[in-house]
N, C-alpha and C positions, 0 to 999 in steps of 0.2 A: 332327224328332222321331226318336227312336231307340226301337225296341221289340224286346225279346226275347220271342218267342212260344214257349210250351212247350205241346205237346199233352199233356193230362193225363187220367187216369182219375178223379182226385179231387184237391182242393186246399182249403186253408183259410188264413185270415189272422187274426191276433190282434194287438192293440196292447199294448206293454209300457210300464210306467211307468219312465222312465229313471232316476229317483231310487232307487226300491225294487227294480227288476228284476222286479217282480210284474206280473201281467196287469192292464191298465187296465180297471177295472170300468165305466167310462163308455162303452166301445166293445164292442158285441155282436159276438163272433167271427162271421166269415162263411165259408161253405164252398160249394163247388160239386162236382158229379159230373164226368162226362165233359165236356171242353171245352178251354178255353185259359186259361193264366195268362199275363197280359201284364205285363211289367215295362216301364214307360213313362217315358222321359226326354224332357224338353222343353227347347229352347233359346229364346233371346229372339227369334229370327226366325220361330218357328213361329206359324202362323195357322190360320184356318178352312180354308184350302186343304189344308194337310197333314192336318188332322183328318179332313176329309171323304174324302180320298184313302185314308188308312190304314183308316178304318172300312169303307169299301167293299171294299178289298182283303182285309181280315181276314174280313169276313162271307162273302166268296165264295171264299176260299182253300180248295183241295181237298187236305187232308192226312190225312183219315180214310179208312181202308181200305174198299173195296167188297167184294162177295161173292167177288171173284177175288184179294183181297189187294193190290190196287193202290190207291195214294193217289188216290182219285177222288171222295171225298165231302166236302162242306163241313160246317161246324158246324151249319148249318140242317138238313142231311140226317140228322144224328145226334141232333138235339134237344139240342145241347150248350149250355153256359153259359160265361160269361167272368168271370174274377177279375182285375181291373185294379189294379195296384200302382204308385204313383208311385215313381220311382227316379232321382234326380238323378245317382247315381254312374255311370250309363251314359255320362255325359260326362266321366268321369275321364280325365285326360291323364297318362300315366306316362312320357313321353319323357325328362323330366329328373328326376334324383334318384329317391328311393324312396318319396316321399309324393305321392300323386296330387293334381293340381290340378283343381279343379272350376269354374274361371272360365268355362268354355264352357257350363255348365248355366244354364238360365233362372233369372231372378230369381224368388223364391218367389211373389210376387203374380201374375206373368204365368204361371208354370208351373202353378200350381193352377187358374187359369181355363181354360187350354188343356186340362189333364188332365180337368177336369170336362166341358168341351165334347166331348172325345173320348168319354167314357162316354155322354153323351147321343147322340152320333152313332152309336155302336154300338147303342144302344137303338132309334134311328130305323131302323136296318137290320134290326130285328126280333129282336135278341139280348137275352137275359137277362144283365144285368151286375151284378156285385157288386164293391164297391171296398174297398180298404184305407183308411187315413186319411192324408191328405196331411201330409208333414212329420213323421210320427210314427216312433218306433222300432217296427217290426213284425216279427213272426215269421211267415214264410210256410212252410207245409208243402205238399208236392205229391208226387204219384206221376206222374213223367214217363212217358208212354205211347209206347213205341217204342224208344228215346227219339226224339222229334221236337222239335227246337229250331231256330227260324228267327230270324235277326236282320234287322230292317228299319230302314233309315235313309232318311228322305225326301230328304236331300241327295243320295243316290246313286240311289234308286229313281225319283224323279219326273223326274229329268233324262233317263232312258232310256225312260220310259213313252210 
């Protein structure tokens, strides 16, 4: 799994109708205050092991400032929320040509299941999680706080853990 974590003071997601370009009325826009926006990419090798590892890591990550201005507080400490957005383009390969290849991204059926289990695993860690819509054209708005942006890739992180 690949995740781009952004610490935010506020964020929202809306789904757009790809035909009309207008807001999709069947999807209620979702928003959070302080917390994380997680852009989540899944490959076909990802399983419950990666899901559990990332959920635990994200729930306990200390990137919020304490009273001394040090990144020493977790999302739990600040009462933050999570906005999780599926994003297969995190597996875009641009080594050849000018058009990214997405063959390393998980097949949609598998990726959606893993992404949903990831949201459930974050909730099991005690976090409030709101989600975009899998496979949809979304508009994500956020105010990156810091800015703090961290890239996590289980292929790299779990080997060294």
